[in-house]
C-alpha positions in Angstrom: 47.0 -316.3 -59.1 50.7 -315.2 -60.5 53.3 -312.6 -59.9 50.9 -309.9 -62.3 48.3 -310.4 -60.0 50.7 -310.0 -56.6 51.8 -306.7 -58.5 48.6 -305.1 -58.9 47.5 -306.1 -55.3 50.9 -304.1 -54.3 49.8 -301.3 -56.4 45.8 -301.1 -55.3 47.1 -301.1 -51.7 50.0 -298.7 -52.2 47.8 -296.0 -54.4 44.8 -296.4 -53.0 43.2 -295.5 -56.2 42.2 -297.7 -58.8 43.1 -295.3 -61.9 46.5 -294.7 -60.2 46.9 -298.1 -60.0 46.2 -298.9 -63.3 48.2 -296.1 -64.8 51.1 -298.0 -63.0 50.6 -301.0 -64.6 50.1 -299.8 -68.0 46.6 -301.5 -68.1 42.8 -299.7 -68.2 40.6 -299.0 -64.9 38.1 -301.4 -66.1 40.6 -304.3 -66.7 42.0 -304.1 -63.6 38.8 -304.1 -61.9 38.0 -307.2 -63.7 41.1 -309.0 -62.5 40.5 -308.5 -59.2 36.7 -309.5 -59.2 38.4 -312.8 -61.0 40.6 -313.1 -58.1 37.5 -312.6 -55.5 36.0 -315.4 -57.4 38.9 -317.7 -57.3 39.4 -317.4 -53.7 35.6 -317.2 -52.6 36.0 -313.9 -50.8 35.5 -310.5 -51.1 39.1 -308.5 -51.2 37.7 -305.0 -50.9 34.7 -303.3 -49.5 33.8 -300.0 -51.9 31.9 -297.1 -50.0 31.3 -294.9 -53.2 34.6 -294.0 -54.1 36.6 -294.9 -51.4 37.6 -298.8 -50.5 39.3 -300.6 -48.1 40.9 -304.1 -47.8 39.1 -306.8 -46.1 40.8 -308.8 -43.4 41.5 -311.5 -46.2 42.4 -308.7 -48.7 45.2 -307.4 -46.1 46.1 -311.4 -45.6 46.7 -311.7 -49.4 48.5 -308.5 -50.1 51.3 -309.3 -47.7 51.4 -312.6 -49.0 52.0 -311.1 -52.6 54.8 -308.3 -51.0 56.3 -311.7 -49.6 56.1 -313.9 -53.1 57.2 -310.9 -55.0 60.5 -310.4 -53.0 61.6 -313.8 -53.1 60.7 -313.8 -56.9 63.0 -310.9 -57.1 65.8 -312.4 -54.8 65.6 -315.7 -56.8 65.6 -313.7 -60.0 68.8 -311.9 -59.1 70.3 -314.9 -57.8 70.5 -316.7 -60.8 71.3 -313.8 -63.4 74.2 -313.2 -61.0 75.3 -316.7 -61.4 76.8 -315.7 -64.6 79.8 -313.6 -65.1 78.5 -310.4 -66.5 76.9 -308.0 -64.1 73.3 -307.8 -64.3 70.1 -308.4 -62.3 67.9 -305.8 -60.5 69.0 -302.9 -57.9 66.7 -301.2 -56.0 67.7 -297.9 -54.1 65.9 -295.6 -51.5 67.1 -292.1 -51.2 65.9 -289.5 -49.0 64.6 -286.5 -51.1 67.6 -284.2 -51.0 69.9 -286.8 -52.0 67.5 -288.2 -54.9 67.7 -284.8 -56.4 70.9 -283.7 -56.5 73.7 -286.2 -56.0 72.2 -289.8 -57.2 71.7 -288.8 -60.7 75.1 -288.5 -61.4 76.2 -291.7 -59.2 73.6 -293.7 -61.3 74.9 -292.3 -64.5 78.2 -293.5 -63.6 77.0 -296.6 -62.4 74.9 -297.3 -65.5 77.6 -296.4 -67.8 79.8 -299.2 -66.6 77.0 -301.4 -65.9 74.3 -301.0 -68.7 72.4 -304.1 -68.4 71.6 -303.6 -64.5 67.8 -302.6 -64.1 68.0 -299.7 -61.7 64.9 -298.7 -59.7 64.4 -295.8 -57.6 62.2 -294.6 -54.5 63.0 -291.3 -52.7 61.2 -290.0 -49.7 61.8 -289.0 -45.9 64.9 -290.7 -44.6 62.5 -292.5 -41.9 60.6 -293.7 -44.8 63.7 -295.3 -46.3 64.6 -297.0 -43.3 61.2 -298.5 -42.8 61.4 -299.8 -46.7 64.7 -301.1 -46.1 63.6 -302.9 -43.0 61.0 -304.6 -44.5 63.5 -305.3 -47.6 61.6 -303.2 -50.3 64.6 -301.9 -51.2 68.4 -303.2 -51.3 70.2 -300.3 -50.4 68.9 -297.0 -48.2 70.8 -293.7 -48.7 69.3 -291.3 -45.5 70.4 -288.0 -44.0 70.8 -287.7 -40.4 71.6 -290.8 -37.8 68.8 -293.7 -37.4 69.5 -296.8 -35.4 70.7 -299.6 -37.6 72.7 -302.4 -37.0 73.8 -304.1 -40.3 76.3 -302.4 -42.7 76.3 -298.9 -43.3 79.1 -296.0 -45.1 79.4 -292.4 -44.4 78.8 -290.6 -47.5 79.4 -287.1 -46.1 78.5 -284.5 -43.7 77.2 -281.1 -44.1 77.4 -278.2 -41.7 74.0 -277.0 -39.7 73.8 -273.1 -39.7 71.8 -270.4 -38.7 70.4 -268.4 -41.4 68.9 -264.9 -41.3 67.5 -262.2 -43.6 70.1 -259.5 -42.2 73.0 -259.7 -39.6 71.7 -260.0 -36.5 73.2 -260.1 -32.8 73.8 -263.7 -31.5 72.7 -262.1 -28.1 69.2 -261.4 -28.9 68.2 -264.6 -30.7 66.0 -265.6 -27.4 63.8 -262.6 -28.3 64.0 -263.3 -32.0 61.3 -265.2 -34.0 62.4 -268.8 -35.0 61.2 -270.6 -37.6 61.6 -274.0 -36.5 62.1 -277.5 -38.8 59.7 -280.4 -37.6 59.5 -283.6 -39.2 56.0 -284.4 -41.0 54.1 -286.6 -38.4 53.8 -289.2 -40.9 57.5 -289.6 -41.7 58.0 -289.5 -37.9 55.7 -292.4 -37.3 57.3 -294.3 -40.2 60.3 -295.5 -38.2 60.1 -296.3 -34.4 63.7 -296.1 -33.3 65.0 -292.8 -34.5 68.2 -291.2 -33.2 67.8 -287.3 -32.6 71.4 -286.6 -32.3 70.8 -283.5 -34.7 68.0 -282.1 -32.5 70.3 -283.0 -29.2 73.5 -281.1 -30.8 71.3 -277.8 -31.6 69.6 -277.9 -28.0 73.5 -278.4 -26.8 74.5 -275.4 -28.8 71.6 -273.1 -27.5 71.9 -274.3 -24.2 75.5 -273.3 -23.9 74.6 -269.5 -24.8 71.2 -269.0 -23.2 69.2 -269.7 -20.3 65.6 -269.4 -22.0 64.3 -271.5 -24.8 63.8 -270.2 -28.3 61.1 -268.3 -29.1 59.8 -270.9 -31.9 56.5 -268.4 -34.0 56.4 -271.2 -37.1 56.9 -274.9 -37.4 57.5 -276.0 -41.0 58.2 -279.5 -42.3 60.8 -278.9 -45.0 64.1 -276.8 -45.0 63.3 -274.8 -48.2 60.0 -273.8 -46.5 62.2 -272.5 -43.6 64.5 -270.8 -45.9 61.6 -268.7 -47.6 60.4 -267.5 -44.7 63.6 -266.2 -43.5 63.8 -264.8 -47.0 60.6 -262.7 -46.3 62.2 -261.7 -43.1 60.0 -263.5 -40.9 62.5 -264.8 -38.7 66.0 -266.8 -38.5 66.3 -270.6 -38.7 68.7 -273.2 -38.2 68.9 -275.5 -41.1 71.6 -277.8 -43.3 73.9 -275.2 -45.0 73.4 -277.1 -48.5 69.8 -275.6 -48.7 71.5 -272.1 -48.7 72.9 -270.9 -51.9 74.8 -267.5 -52.9 71.7 -266.3 -55.0 69.5 -266.5 -51.6 71.6 -263.3 -50.2 71.1 -264.6 -47.0 73.4 -264.3 -44.0 74.6 -267.5 -42.5 76.3 -268.9 -39.3 77.6 -272.1 -38.9 77.1 -273.7 -35.3 79.9 -274.9 -33.5 79.9 -276.1 -29.6 82.0 -273.9 -27.5 84.6 -277.3 -27.4 85.0 -276.5 -31.3 82.7 -279.2 -32.5 80.8 -278.4 -35.7 77.5 -279.3 -35.6 76.7 -281.5 -38.6 74.3 -283.8 -40.3 75.7 -287.1 -41.9 74.3 -288.9 -44.7 74.4 -292.8 -44.6 74.5 -295.8 -47.3 72.7 -298.3 -45.1 72.6 -302.0 -46.9 71.8 -305.6 -45.2 75.3 -308.0 -45.2 73.3 -310.5 -47.1 72.5 -307.9 -49.9 76.0 -308.1 -51.0 75.6 -311.5 -52.6 73.8 -309.8 -55.3 76.6 -308.6 -57.8 74.7 -305.1 -58.5 74.1 -303.9 -55.0 78.1 -305.2 -54.4 79.1 -303.4 -57.3 77.0 -300.4 -56.4 78.1 -299.8 -52.8 82.0 -300.9 -54.0 81.1 -297.3 -56.4 80.4 -295.2 -53.8 83.2 -296.2 -51.3 85.9 -295.4 -54.1 84.2 -291.9 -54.9 84.3 -291.5 -50.8 87.6 -292.5 -51.1 88.9 -290.4 -54.0 87.1 -287.4 -52.0 89.4 -288.3 -49.3 92.5 -288.0 -51.2 91.5 -285.1 -53.0 90.5 -282.9 -49.8 94.1 -284.2 -48.2 94.5 -284.4 -44.6 
């Protein structure tokens, strides 16, 4: 059993589909099935039980997947450590980023980084922030970029804040909000389960804003799992929504009210760079963190006091 077998087990376990796993490995599905059968012969136990097109790992198979995961992580650490013994910045950089940041912010940062350090191999996973936190906790990634506040006890850097706003298709009287239908964002159940200790500070801030003004709860008529869906429902006149202002563009032609507590404090959602202090021993990680730190400092100078 070698690193190719470790990787194969990881992809089969992740994709739960032989064809997709084979595509990720640039091999044919029959070749993948054959190699898996050879592993089963090598260990003398079945690793997967099939029932039609559905399959599941046996307890022995699950144990071997966990072993493969640990071995791949150790191999990556060893490779990066050896590469970073040289003066030139090389090695790999594995980043996990929230979907929105990965789509709109990260490409420019990566372009800048790779122009400076072209010999670094960069891998990126995007997903819900809760999934990124989980991957970081399990050391599947070296750097996590998440939106919102989460319990993280190691190193973190605030990359930015965005205003939370109430949006509507037409101008509405704020006094009538309790009687108007609200399209409410709710994180997908899968994403919520991914992280055990999640801060709900944004939800609490929105609730604080609401109950400073109204005695009755909001009239929630729809629960959706994306801010873009919230916006589209509003654009079709189905109610109002409270979402990050970054999702609202002038072309949407929506009315927008930035939420602010009565003490003058705006309600915002933060974007954080999270990483482990031990990861800074790898030059690629160190240089990427320094790049984002420098960009943040330059933004502060540009904005001024």
